C-alpha positions in Angstrom: 61.7 21.5 14.3 62.7 24.6 12.0 66.4 25.6 12.1 67.4 29.2 13.1 67.8 31.6 10.0 70.9 31.2 8.3 72.8 32.5 5.0 73.2 30.0 2.2 75.9 30.0 -0.4 76.5 27.6 -3.4 80.1 28.4 -4.8 81.2 27.0 -8.0 84.7 27.0 -7.5 87.1 25.4 -4.6 88.6 28.8 -4.0 85.4 30.6 -3.7 84.2 28.2 -1.2 87.4 28.6 1.0 87.0 32.5 0.9 83.6 32.1 2.2 84.5 30.2 5.3 87.9 31.9 5.6 86.9 33.8 8.9 85.6 30.4 10.3 82.2 31.4 10.7 80.6 29.1 8.0 79.7 25.5 8.1 80.3 23.4 5.2 77.5 21.3 3.8 78.5 18.1 2.0 75.9 15.3 2.2 74.2 17.0 4.9 73.5 13.7 6.9 75.0 15.1 10.2 74.6 18.8 9.6 71.0 19.1 8.5 69.6 17.2 11.4 71.6 18.9 14.0 70.3 22.4 12.6 66.9 21.0 12.8 67.3 20.1 16.3 69.0 23.4 16.7 71.9 21.5 18.4 73.9 23.8 15.4 72.9 27.2 14.3 75.7 28.4 12.1 75.1 32.0 10.4 76.4 30.6 7.0 76.0 27.5 5.3 78.4 26.9 2.4 77.3 24.1 0.1 80.1 21.9 -1.7 77.6 20.3 -4.2 78.6 22.4 -7.2 82.4 22.4 -6.6 83.8 20.3 -9.3 86.7 17.9 -8.9 85.9 16.7 -5.2 84.3 13.3 -5.9 87.1 11.6 -7.8 88.5 8.4 -6.6 91.8 7.5 -8.3 95.4 6.0 -7.8 98.6 7.5 -8.1 102.1 6.1 -7.3 100.6 3.6 -4.6 98.2 6.0 -3.1 94.5 6.1 -3.5 93.2 9.5 -3.8 89.5 9.8 -2.5 87.7 12.9 -2.8 86.0 14.4 0.2 82.4 14.7 -1.8 82.6 10.9 -2.5 79.8 9.5 -1.3 79.7 6.0 0.7 78.3 4.3 -2.0 81.0 5.4 -4.6 83.7 4.6 -2.3 81.9 1.1 -1.7 81.3 0.5 -5.5 84.6 2.2 -6.9 86.4 -0.1 -8.7 89.8 1.5 -7.4 88.9 1.3 -3.7 87.7 -2.3 -4.1 90.7 -3.5 -5.6 93.2 -1.0 -3.8 91.9 -0.3 -0.4 89.0 -3.1 -0.2 89.0 -2.6 3.7 87.9 0.9 3.2 85.3 0.0 0.7 83.9 -2.8 2.9 83.6 -0.4 5.8 81.8 2.1 3.6 79.4 -0.7 2.4 78.3 -1.1 6.1 77.2 2.7 6.9 74.0 3.3 7.6 71.1 2.3 5.0 70.9 2.8 1.3 69.7 6.6 1.4 72.5 7.6 3.6 75.2 5.8 1.6 73.8 7.6 -1.5 74.1 10.8 0.0 76.6 11.0 2.9 80.1 11.8 1.9 83.5 10.4 3.3 84.8 14.2 4.0 81.6 15.2 5.7 81.6 11.8 7.9 85.2 12.2 9.2 84.9 16.0 9.8 81.7 15.4 11.8 84.1 12.8 13.6 81.1 11.0 15.5 82.5 8.4 18.0 80.3 5.5 16.3 81.1 6.3 12.8 82.8 3.5 10.7 85.3 5.1 8.5 87.8 6.3 11.4 88.5 2.5 12.5 89.2 1.8 8.7 91.2 5.0 7.9 93.4 4.2 11.1 94.3 0.5 10.2 95.0 1.7 6.8 97.3 4.3 8.1 95.8 6.9 5.9 96.1 10.4 5.9 93.7 13.5 5.4 94.4 16.3 3.1 93.1 19.7 4.5 93.0 23.1 2.6 92.4 26.7 3.4 92.3 29.9 1.5 96.1 30.0 2.5 97.2 26.7 3.4 97.5 22.9 2.1 98.5 20.3 4.7 98.2 16.7 5.1 97.4 14.9 8.8 97.8 11.4 9.6 94.4 9.9 10.5 95.9 8.8 13.9 96.5 12.8 14.7 93.1 13.8 12.9 90.5 12.2 15.3 91.2 14.0 18.6 88.0 13.5 20.5 84.1 13.1 20.3 83.1 15.4 17.2 86.7 16.9 17.5 89.4 16.9 14.8 92.6 18.3 13.7 90.5 20.6 11.3 91.4 24.5 11.9 89.0 27.3 11.4 88.9 28.2 7.8 90.0 24.6 6.5 87.9 22.0 4.7 88.8 18.3 3.9 89.8 18.0 0.4 90.5 14.6 0.1 91.6 11.2 2.0 94.9 9.8 1.0 95.2 5.9 1.4 98.1 3.9 0.8 97.2 1.0 -1.6 96.8 -2.6 0.1 99.2 -5.3 -0.6 97.5 -7.8 -2.5 98.6 -10.8 -0.2 97.1 -8.6 2.9 94.2 -10.0 4.8 91.7 -7.5 5.7 88.0 -7.4 7.6 85.8 -4.6 9.1 83.5 -6.2 11.8 80.8 -4.2 13.7 77.8 -4.2 15.9 75.4 -1.9 14.3 72.8 0.0 16.4 69.5 -1.2 15.4 68.0 2.1 15.0 70.6 4.3 13.6 73.3 1.9 12.0 76.1 3.4 13.6 78.7 1.2 15.2 78.0 0.2 18.9 81.5 -1.3 18.3 83.3 -1.8 15.0 86.9 -3.3 14.6 89.1 -3.0 11.2 92.0 -5.5 10.9 94.8 -5.7 8.5 97.3 -8.6 8.2 100.2 -9.7 6.5 101.6 -13.3 6.7 105.2 -14.5 6.3 106.5 -18.2 6.8 103.2 -19.0 8.5 103.2 -16.1 11.1 101.6 -12.9 11.1 104.4 -10.4 10.0 102.2 -7.3 10.1 98.8 -6.5 12.1 96.9 -3.3 12.6 93.9 -3.4 14.6 91.6 -0.3 14.9 88.4 0.2 16.9 85.7 2.6 16.7 82.3 3.1 18.9 84.0 1.9 22.1 85.3 5.0 23.3 85.1 8.8 22.6 87.3 8.5 19.4 88.8 5.7 17.4 92.1 4.2 18.3 94.8 2.0 17.1 95.4 -1.1 19.7 99.2 -1.0 19.5 99.5 -3.5 22.1 97.4 -6.1 20.7 99.2 -5.5 17.3 102.7 -6.0 19.0 101.5 -9.2 20.6 100.5 -10.6 17.2 103.8 -9.5 15.5 105.7 -10.9 18.3 104.4 -14.3 17.6 101.4 -14.4 20.1 98.2 -16.5 19.0 95.0 -14.4 18.2 93.3 -15.5 21.4 96.1 -13.6 23.7 96.2 -10.7 21.4 92.2 -10.1 21.3 92.3 -10.3 25.0 94.1 -7.2 25.7 92.1 -5.3 23.1 90.8 -2.0 24.7 92.7 -2.5 27.7 93.2 1.0 29.1 91.0 2.8 26.9 88.0 5.2 27.9 84.7 3.6 26.9 81.3 5.1 26.1 78.4 4.4 28.0 74.5 4.8 27.5 71.3 3.2 27.7 72.0 0.8 24.9 75.6 -0.5 26.0 77.5 0.0 28.9 81.5 0.7 28.8 82.6 -2.7 29.8 80.1 -4.4 27.3 81.5 -2.2 24.7 85.2 -3.3 25.4 83.7 -7.1 25.5 82.1 -6.5 22.0 85.5 -5.0 21.0 87.3 -8.4 21.8 84.6 -10.4 20.2 84.5 -8.7 16.9 88.3 -8.2 16.8 88.8 -12.1 17.1 86.2 -12.5 14.4 87.7 -9.8 12.2 91.1 -11.4 12.7 90.2 -14.6 11.8 88.5 -13.5 8.7 91.4 -11.4 7.7 93.9 -14.2 8.2 91.8 -16.4 6.1 91.9 -13.9 3.4 95.7 -13.6 3.3 96.9 -15.1 -0.1 
């Protein structure tokens, strides 16, 4: 289909871009993997589209004082292959490598993906498990929001009108940690029917830190605090994964019902946990 008419702007500076969306009426174009299909299907009809492609400094991936800074316009492929990301937050790089197909990974961006907040996206689970924060800026503000407070509901985030995602901040993983991202990919779209991100640390043969986050099962990604607490309290993996998704709202569609999604979350939490434990050093 053909989208509704819209005004197009391609600013050369961040401040210019922020001024163009200051009134909250414009839509940001990053990689275009979500916005353009929605516009073609007329599920979105923005009057103004502001393309960030020419704005410098939004693709950097670097580390400073134990925090990995990932610019909003970094593509999934760049996150997947970045030497900094692979060595300092490998769980995120692993999740990025599972997104869509080659074309999507070469065009889609981390900022665009998390701003869209698809319930089946891969990044949210990894960012929750990594306890990341998201930096949001507008023409008049600059703030950071914890990933746990950023993803509010299906396609709903903490972004206020006039704000954009500037970068994602990820605490560098300890080199002794184990990690794993497991997903059941939808055969048509590649989105996660269910995806599970796990981080663990071990001390004296026991799990001293556990982070388990799930995407695709419900309207937004979540950390499973109950399963984490069981693992950190000395419970075995089978007992912990048996409670994954307990009490959480589930999605249900023609491909997978809610109970099946919860079952998949537990199966893949077990697999991810086993792999993460095996990677602990």
